[in-house]
C-alpha positions as CSV (number, residue, x, y, z in Angstrom):
1,M,155.3,145.3,58.3
2,I,151.8,144.7,59.6
3,S,149.4,142.0,58.4
4,N,145.9,141.2,59.4
5,N,146.6,137.6,58.3
6,R,148.7,135.8,60.8
7,D,149.6,133.1,58.2
8,A,150.7,135.6,55.5
9,G,153.9,134.7,53.8
10,A,154.9,138.3,53.8
11,L,155.1,138.2,57.6
12,R,157.5,135.3,57.4
13,R,159.6,137.0,54.7
14,A,159.8,140.2,56.7
15,Q,160.8,138.4,59.9
16,A,163.5,136.4,58.0
17,A,164.8,139.7,56.6
18,G,165.0,141.3,60.0
19,I,162.1,143.6,59.3
20,P,159.8,144.2,62.3
21,A,156.6,142.4,61.5
22,H,153.3,142.2,63.4
23,H,150.0,140.5,63.2
24,F,147.1,142.9,64.1
25,S,143.6,141.8,63.3
26,R,140.1,141.4,64.8
27,Q,141.5,138.4,66.5
28,T,144.2,140.3,68.3
29,H,142.1,143.5,68.7
30,P,138.4,142.8,68.7
31,D,137.5,146.4,69.2
32,P,137.8,148.3,65.8
33,D,139.1,151.5,67.5
34,A,141.8,149.5,69.4
35,L,142.8,147.8,66.2
36,D,143.0,151.1,64.4
37,A,145.1,152.5,67.2
38,A,147.5,149.5,67.2
39,I,148.0,149.8,63.5
40,A,148.6,153.6,63.6
41,R,151.0,153.2,66.6
42,G,152.8,150.2,65.0
43,L,153.5,152.1,61.8
44,S,154.5,155.3,63.6
45,E,156.9,153.5,66.0
46,Q,158.8,152.2,63.0
47,G,159.0,155.6,61.4
48,S,156.8,154.7,58.4
49,H,156.5,157.5,55.8
50,V,154.3,155.8,53.3
51,V,151.8,152.9,54.0
52,V,151.0,150.4,51.3
53,L,147.9,148.3,51.6
54,A,148.7,145.0,49.7
55,G,146.0,142.5,50.0
56,Y,144.4,144.3,52.9
57,M,140.7,143.7,52.5
58,R,139.4,145.9,55.3
59,K,138.6,149.6,55.5
60,L,141.5,151.4,57.2
61,G,140.5,153.2,60.4
62,P,140.4,157.0,60.9
63,R,143.3,157.1,63.3
64,T,145.6,155.6,60.8
65,L,144.3,157.8,58.0
66,R,144.8,160.9,60.1
67,R,148.3,159.8,61.1
68,F,149.3,159.3,57.5
69,P,147.2,161.8,55.5
70,G,147.7,161.4,51.8
71,R,150.4,158.8,52.4
72,V,148.4,155.5,52.3
73,L,148.5,153.7,49.0
74,N,146.2,150.9,47.8
75,T,146.1,148.8,44.7
76,H,142.8,148.0,43.0
77,P,142.3,145.4,40.2
78,A,140.4,147.8,37.8
79,L,140.7,151.2,36.2
80,L,139.2,153.3,38.9
81,P,136.7,154.9,39.2
82,K,135.1,152.0,37.3
83,F,134.4,148.9,39.3
84,G,135.4,150.4,42.6
85,G,133.7,151.0,45.9
86,P,132.1,148.9,48.6
87,G,132.0,145.2,47.7
88,M,134.2,145.6,44.7
89,Y,137.3,143.5,45.5
90,G,138.9,140.4,44.2
91,M,136.9,138.2,41.9
92,H,133.8,140.5,42.4
93,V,135.7,143.1,40.3
94,H,136.7,140.7,37.5
95,R,133.2,139.2,37.3
96,A,131.7,142.7,37.0
97,V,134.2,143.7,34.3
98,L,133.3,140.6,32.3
99,A,129.6,141.1,32.8
100,S,129.8,144.7,31.6
101,G,131.4,143.7,28.3
102,E,134.4,146.0,28.8
103,S,137.2,145.5,26.3
104,R,139.8,146.6,28.7
105,T,140.4,146.7,32.4
106,G,143.6,147.2,34.4
107,A,145.0,148.1,37.7
108,S,145.1,151.3,39.7
109,V,147.3,152.6,42.6
110,H,145.5,155.3,44.5
111,V,145.7,157.2,47.7
112,V,143.4,155.9,50.4
113,N,140.8,158.2,52.0
114,E,137.7,157.6,54.1
115,E,135.7,156.2,51.1
116,Y,136.4,152.9,49.4
117,D,138.5,153.4,46.2
118,A,137.8,157.1,46.0
119,G,141.2,158.7,46.8
120,P,143.4,160.4,44.2
121,L,144.9,158.2,41.5
122,V,148.6,157.8,41.5
123,A,149.0,155.5,38.5
124,Q,147.1,153.0,36.3
125,C,147.9,150.4,33.7
126,E,145.6,148.8,31.2
127,V,145.0,145.1,30.6
128,P,142.9,143.9,27.6
129,V,139.9,141.7,28.2
130,A,140.0,138.7,25.9
131,P,136.7,137.2,24.6
132,T,137.7,133.9,26.2
133,D,138.5,135.3,29.6
134,T,137.0,133.8,32.8
135,P,137.2,135.8,36.1
136,E,140.2,133.6,37.0
137,T,142.2,134.2,33.8
138,L,141.5,137.9,33.8
139,A,142.5,138.1,37.5
140,A,145.8,136.4,36.9
141,R,146.7,138.9,34.1
142,V,145.5,141.9,36.1
143,Q,147.3,140.7,39.3
144,E,150.6,140.3,37.4
145,R,150.3,143.9,36.1
146,E,149.1,145.2,39.4
147,R,152.2,143.9,41.2
148,A,154.5,145.4,38.5
149,L,152.6,148.7,38.7
150,L,153.0,149.0,42.5
151,V,156.8,148.2,42.3
152,D,157.1,150.8,39.5
153,V,155.2,153.5,41.6
154,L,157.3,152.8,44.7
155,S,160.6,152.8,42.7
156,R,159.7,156.1,41.1
157,M,158.8,157.6,44.5
158,A,162.1,156.4,45.9
159,R,164.0,158.0,43.1
160,G,162.1,161.3,43.5
161,E,160.4,161.0,40.1
162,L,156.9,160.7,41.5
163,S,155.2,162.5,44.4
164,L,151.9,161.7,46.0
165,P,149.0,164.0,45.3
166,P,148.3,166.4,48.2
167,A,145.9,165.0,50.8
168,G,142.4,165.9,50.0
169,D,142.8,166.3,46.2
170,P,140.3,164.3,44.1
């Protein structure tokens, strides 16, 4: 388990469960290439097969993407391709959804590639937008569904019911 947030609760939970856990960030590796190399090496040394970005708000480096082609998953709090791309994360997404007048939004799990939120879709789920929604209320509902969607995707993969799209597919 690798986190770019040294105070992440997930680091403490992983360590308590005996799972190797590391903090790699711009604080530990100021050079972006060195950070990318550390992440790729750390994941490879543990025999990782699939990488899940959960709350990782940075663009993943090219070394890591090359080391795990088509095997890096990310969640996004909208129905991609809508409301994706550079600058579209967290509350920015929910504000944009509400400003657009959409009646539905949702969550997506997609394969990470070199472009923000542009990799092949693995799964999506819908969340209705209520007329009384604020960015915060909408975010809470989307995050709940986003977590469940990710667990479902990983469970289906573990059971052999779901395969990742081939690397390079749109």
